[in-house]
SETI-46583 format. One line per field, with one value per residue (C-alpha): residue in one letter; x, y, z; chain; residue number from 1. Coordinates in nm, 4 decimals, padded with zeros to 6 digits. Example, Ala and Ser with C-alpha at 12.3 -4.5 7.8 and 13.67 -1.06 7.14 Angstrom:
<nodes>
residuo (a,s)
x (01.2300,01.3670)
y (-00.4500,-00.1060)
z (00.7800,00.7140)
cadena (A,A)
num (1,2)
</nodes>
This chain:
<nodes>
residuo (m,h,n,p,g,t,t,r,l,p,v,f,i,f,f,p,l,l,l,l,l,s,c,q,q,n,a,n,r,t,n,l,s,l,n,a,a,d,p,s,q,t,s,v,n,t,l,e,m,p,e,a,y,i,d,t,i,f,p,m,q,i,n,n,q,g,y,q,l,i,l,s,h,e,s,f,s,a,l,h,k,g,d,v,t,t,t,v,r,i,v,e,n,a,s,h,d,t,l,y,s,n,t,f,e,f,n,t,a,g,i,i,r,n,p,a,p,d,c,y,w,l,s,l,l,n,s,g,g,g,s,s,y,s,a,t,l,f,n,i,k,l,q,p,e,i,v,l,q,p,i,l,k,f,g,e,l,s,f,i,q,g,n,t,t,g,t,e,l,l,v,f,e,g,i,w,n,t,n,g,g,f,e,s,k,n,f,e,s,h,f,s,e,h,q,q,m,v,a,v,y,k,i,e,e,d,t,v,t,f,k,e,l,g,l,t,k,q,k,h,d,f,h,h,n,n,e,a,i,i,e,f,v,k,k,e,p,a,l,a,k,e,i,d,w,s,e,y,e,m)
x (00.4866,00.4907,00.6921,00.6551,00.7406,00.4110,00.1776,-00.1319,-00.2067,-00.5588,-00.6092,-00.9458,-00.9905,-01.2420,-01.3469,-01.4940,-01.8268,-01.8216,-02.0982,-01.8801,-01.5936,-01.8152,-01.9476,-01.6102,-01.6722,-01.9864,-01.8536,-01.8310,-01.4732,-01.3213,-01.0272,-00.8549,-00.6800,-00.3467,-00.2714,00.1006,00.1387,00.0295,00.2138,-00.0380,-00.2965,-00.3133,-00.4673,-00.3308,-00.4748,-00.3043,-00.4684,-00.8202,-01.0103,-01.3509,-01.3444,-01.4846,-01.1719,-00.9408,-00.8603,-00.5985,-00.4096,-00.1225,00.1306,00.5029,00.7994,01.1317,01.4508,01.2419,01.0348,00.6608,00.4997,00.1665,00.1228,-00.1983,-00.3542,-00.6482,-00.8467,-00.9026,-00.9007,-00.9861,-00.7224,-00.5831,-00.5027,-00.8045,-01.1419,-01.3777,-01.1124,-00.9511,-00.5921,-00.4216,-00.2420,00.0301,00.1293,00.3833,00.3203,00.5563,00.3813,00.5936,00.5543,00.2352,00.4219,00.3471,00.6934,00.5887,00.2906,00.2539,-00.0319,-00.0061,-00.2047,-00.3332,-00.6951,-00.6464,-00.4247,-00.3030,-00.1135,00.1237,00.4057,00.6444,00.8943,01.1638,01.2191,01.2261,01.1169,00.7828,00.6630,00.3534,00.1654,-00.0507,-00.2661,-00.5148,-00.8159,-01.1438,-01.3135,-01.2540,-00.9663,-00.7390,-00.5147,-00.1773,00.0333,00.3675,00.5422,00.7270,00.9952,00.9322,01.2642,01.3057,01.6819,01.8663,01.5372,01.1830,01.1088,00.8891,01.1407,00.9738,01.0737,00.8736,00.5507,00.3191,-00.0304,-00.2865,-00.0683,00.2327,00.3459,00.5986,00.8028,01.0250,01.3374,01.3924,01.5946,01.3692,01.6490,01.5443,01.2275,01.1611,00.9002,00.6934,00.5077,00.2418,00.2445,-00.1183,-00.1631,-00.4841,-00.3877,-00.6671,-00.9536,-01.1923,-01.2249,-00.8521,-00.7222,-00.4304,-00.6482,-00.5874,-00.8465,-00.7482,-00.7134,-00.5544,-00.1996,00.0498,00.4114,00.6049,00.8804,01.1073,01.3171,01.5040,01.4981,01.7594,01.6904,02.0016,02.0540,01.9929,01.8630,01.6862,01.8651,01.6889,01.7954,01.5725,01.6286,01.4137,01.0807,00.9488,00.9114,00.5866,00.2750,00.2219,-00.0566,00.0714,-00.2651,-00.2776,-00.0778,00.2479,00.2843,00.3409,00.7028,00.7686,00.6252,00.8376,01.1557,01.0606,00.9574,01.2002,01.5439,01.7409,01.5776,01.5571,01.9343,01.9817,01.8134,01.9811,01.7130,01.8957,01.7509,01.3938,01.1849,01.0493)
y (-02.0749,-01.7001,-01.5141,-01.1407,-01.2061,-01.3879,-01.1869,-01.1014,-00.7423,-00.6043,-00.4748,-00.3468,-00.4478,-00.2356,-00.2266,00.1172,00.0867,00.1780,00.4268,00.6131,00.6253,00.7601,01.0305,01.1394,01.5099,01.4980,01.2802,01.4215,01.5025,01.4634,01.6380,01.3772,01.5062,01.4095,01.4070,01.4887,01.4080,01.0501,00.8703,00.5863,00.8162,00.7178,00.9963,01.3030,01.6514,01.7335,01.4516,01.5147,01.2498,01.0830,00.8780,00.5732,00.5506,00.4864,00.1204,00.1219,00.3733,00.2050,00.3658,00.3030,00.3856,00.3938,00.5309,00.6843,00.8822,00.8386,00.7829,00.6765,00.4238,00.5170,00.2811,00.3932,00.3042,00.6228,00.5306,00.2619,00.0271,00.0987,-00.2707,-00.4498,-00.3170,-00.2394,-00.2965,-00.0455,00.0426,00.0887,00.4123,00.3950,00.7073,00.7566,01.0622,01.2004,01.2658,01.5628,01.7683,01.6125,01.6028,01.3315,01.1861,00.9153,00.8541,00.5913,00.4016,00.0273,-00.2090,-00.4115,-00.4048,-00.5089,-00.4200,-00.7328,-00.8038,-00.5435,-00.7124,-00.5653,-00.8525,-00.6464,-00.2941,-00.0311,-00.2944,-00.3113,-00.5376,-00.4597,-00.7063,-00.5889,-00.8318,-00.8844,-01.0857,-01.1693,-01.2148,-01.5887,-01.7693,-01.7385,-01.4340,-01.3204,-01.0889,-00.9155,-00.8561,-00.5230,-00.4039,-00.0417,00.1444,00.5066,00.5426,00.6559,00.7265,00.6039,00.2976,-00.0084,-00.2852,-00.5971,-00.9079,-01.1888,-01.2846,-01.5257,-01.6713,-01.8521,-02.1636,-01.9662,-01.9579,-01.6887,-01.6809,-01.3795,-01.3945,-01.1833,-00.9122,-00.8650,-00.9589,-01.3091,-01.4982,-01.8701,-01.9478,-02.2628,-02.2829,-02.5527,-02.7664,-02.8388,-03.1876,-03.2067,-03.5116,-03.7582,-03.5277,-03.5495,-03.9273,-03.9892,-04.0930,-03.8539,-03.5533,-03.2577,-02.9958,-02.6362,-02.6846,-03.0300,-03.0974,-03.0372,-03.1025,-02.7819,-02.6133,-02.4576,-02.1470,-01.8736,-01.5082,-01.2658,-00.8921,-00.6901,-00.3182,-00.3116,-00.6580,-00.9680,-01.3004,-01.6335,-01.9886,-02.2863,-02.5603,-02.8280,-03.0111,-03.1806,-03.5583,-03.5463,-03.3316,-03.0494,-02.8082,-02.4528,-02.2844,-02.0341,-02.2825,-02.1690,-02.4988,-02.6699,-02.5503,-02.7669,-03.0650,-02.9750,-02.9842,-03.3274,-03.4848,-03.3185,-03.3327,-03.3093,-02.9785,-02.8495,-02.8725,-02.6263,-02.3528,-02.1396,-02.1680,-01.9299,-01.6527,-01.7620,-01.7771,-02.1278)
z (01.1013,01.0467,00.7867,00.7243,00.3628,00.3149,00.5386,00.3427,00.4204,00.3874,00.0394,-00.0871,-00.4478,-00.6404,-01.0024,-01.0935,-01.2665,-01.6334,-01.5667,-01.3193,-01.5648,-01.8434,-01.6125,-01.4777,-01.5338,-01.3207,-01.0410,-00.6912,-00.6025,-00.2606,-00.0975,00.1213,00.4340,00.5866,00.9572,00.9495,01.3192,01.2602,00.9787,00.9955,00.8411,00.4787,00.2783,00.1041,00.0697,-00.2607,-00.4556,-00.5815,-00.7734,-00.7616,-00.4433,-00.6224,-00.8375,-00.5411,-00.4901,-00.2141,00.0009,00.1830,00.4237,00.3739,00.5988,00.4122,00.5693,00.8485,00.5990,00.5563,00.2177,00.0771,-00.1987,-00.3781,-00.6309,-00.8421,-01.1528,-01.3528,-01.7221,-01.9709,-02.1069,-02.4516,-02.4984,-02.3529,-02.4661,-02.1810,-01.9140,-01.6791,-01.5923,-01.2563,-01.1716,-00.9069,-00.7125,-00.4352,-00.2195,00.0451,00.3760,00.4833,00.1667,00.0250,-00.3069,-00.5601,-00.6224,-00.8677,-01.0948,-01.3641,-01.5234,-01.5839,-01.8049,-01.5099,-01.3973,-01.0335,-00.7403,-00.5643,-00.2436,-00.0963,00.0934,00.3503,00.3858,00.5592,00.6950,00.4167,00.1637,-00.0161,-00.2968,-00.5001,-00.7186,-01.0078,-01.1995,-01.4763,-01.3689,-01.5339,-01.1995,-01.1466,-00.9803,-01.2832,-01.3225,-01.4538,-01.2402,-01.1989,-00.8664,-00.8397,-00.5989,-00.4975,-00.5087,-00.4015,-00.4508,-00.6573,-00.8354,-00.7857,-00.9973,-00.9790,-01.0495,-01.1975,-01.0018,-01.1606,-01.3321,-01.1535,-01.1522,-00.9400,-00.9061,-00.7773,-00.4148,-00.3198,00.0012,00.0709,00.2854,00.5960,00.4205,00.1177,-00.1239,-00.2244,-00.3119,-00.3051,-00.5711,-00.6171,-00.9489,-00.9703,-01.2860,-01.3684,-01.5143,-01.7189,-01.9249,-01.9898,-01.9028,-01.6099,-01.6334,-01.5894,-01.2467,-01.3050,-01.3777,-01.1454,-01.0669,-01.0061,-00.6309,-00.6405,-00.5319,-00.8141,-00.8835,-00.8231,-01.0209,-00.7572,-00.8230,-00.6366,-00.7425,-00.6098,-00.6162,-00.6972,-00.7519,-01.1256,-01.2032,-01.0764,-01.1159,-01.1427,-01.0616,-01.1316,-00.8740,-01.0334,-01.0281,-00.7158,-00.7215,-00.5296,-00.5531,-00.3059,-00.2161,-00.1717,-00.2150,00.0750,00.2806,00.4371,00.6233,00.2888,00.2973,00.6022,00.4148,00.1134,00.3245,00.4596,00.1293,-00.1147,00.0549,-00.2714,-00.3623,-00.0071,00.0428,-00.2461,-00.0425,00.2247,00.4909,00.7247,00.5045,00.5805,00.8958,00.9424)
cadena (A,A,A,A,A,A,A,A,A,A,A,A,A,A,A,A,A,A,A,A,A,A,A,A,A,A,A,A,A,A,A,A,A,A,A,A,A,A,A,A,A,A,A,A,A,A,A,A,A,A,A,A,A,A,A,A,A,A,A,A,A,A,A,A,A,A,A,A,A,A,A,A,A,A,A,A,A,A,A,A,A,A,A,A,A,A,A,A,A,A,A,A,A,A,A,A,A,A,A,A,A,A,A,A,A,A,A,A,A,A,A,A,A,A,A,A,A,A,A,A,A,A,A,A,A,A,A,A,A,A,A,A,A,A,A,A,A,A,A,A,A,A,A,A,A,A,A,A,A,A,A,A,A,A,A,A,A,A,A,A,A,A,A,A,A,A,A,A,A,A,A,A,A,A,A,A,A,A,A,A,A,A,A,A,A,A,A,A,A,A,A,A,A,A,A,A,A,A,A,A,A,A,A,A,A,A,A,A,A,A,A,A,A,A,A,A,A,A,A,A,A,A,A,A,A,A,A,A,A,A,A,A,A,A,A,A,A,A,A,A,A,A,A,A,A,A,A,A,A,A)
num (1,2,3,4,5,6,7,8,9,10,11,12,13,14,15,16,17,18,19,20,21,22,23,24,25,26,27,28,29,30,31,32,33,34,35,36,37,38,39,40,41,42,43,44,45,46,47,48,49,50,51,52,53,54,55,56,57,58,59,60,61,62,63,64,65,66,67,68,69,70,71,72,73,74,75,76,77,78,79,80,81,82,83,84,85,86,87,88,89,90,91,92,93,94,95,96,97,98,99,100,101,102,103,104,105,106,107,108,109,110,111,112,113,114,115,116,117,118,119,120,121,122,123,124,125,126,127,128,129,130,131,132,133,134,135,136,137,138,139,140,141,142,143,144,145,146,147,148,149,150,151,152,153,154,155,156,157,158,159,160,161,162,163,164,165,166,167,168,169,170,171,172,173,174,175,176,177,178,179,180,181,182,183,184,185,186,187,188,189,190,191,192,193,194,195,196,197,198,199,200,201,202,203,204,205,206,207,208,209,210,211,212,213,214,215,216,217,218,219,220,221,222,223,224,225,226,227,228,229,230,231,232,233,234,235,236,237,238,239,240,241,242,243,244,245,246,247,248,249,250)
</nodes>
């Protein structure tokens, strides 16, 4: 099963070394070039920063216009001692102008999704380096003004499936049962199957609405497993009938 809403695009995650941050004034600076004839080129000649600070440069096409989504780690966090922030910039290819720039209290750039034409979702997260993390998924909006619209918060037990128009998300949130400790037959490890809380999020112009459908009767494994949705439909008919599957590619 293939769904563009869940395609994991290549993202290079990079934590700048503290030494590089402390020596910012002495760092070598690079002038990145843009090939205007080729919108797939993903650099910009008006942005100068130490190359090591750049995490991701990702091309976007919205309303037939080319843009670059540039994610970088340039400063320390004011909230989390010793951690870094993530700066998000949107640069227009034609003019090389930086149309948007904001710094967020997240230390890692996550998955960038393109679930539908002209639609891009960006996840930013805080991670300590292990499998556990806390993240927020943003909808990148350029009209009527450029904003990163928060859609939902999620973590390592979340599975997110976007619909074909980029207006709705089906979310499975694993409920981790640790009752009884390691010796209990009911104990679940991090990567075990879990019961899932199922919800639908709808992205509207000025808000995101949320509807909780309920808890699965059985345990499911959604960890990097798109095929689990097919099993969910088979094993959870009461919940599955609450979902408009015509909006999703199965």
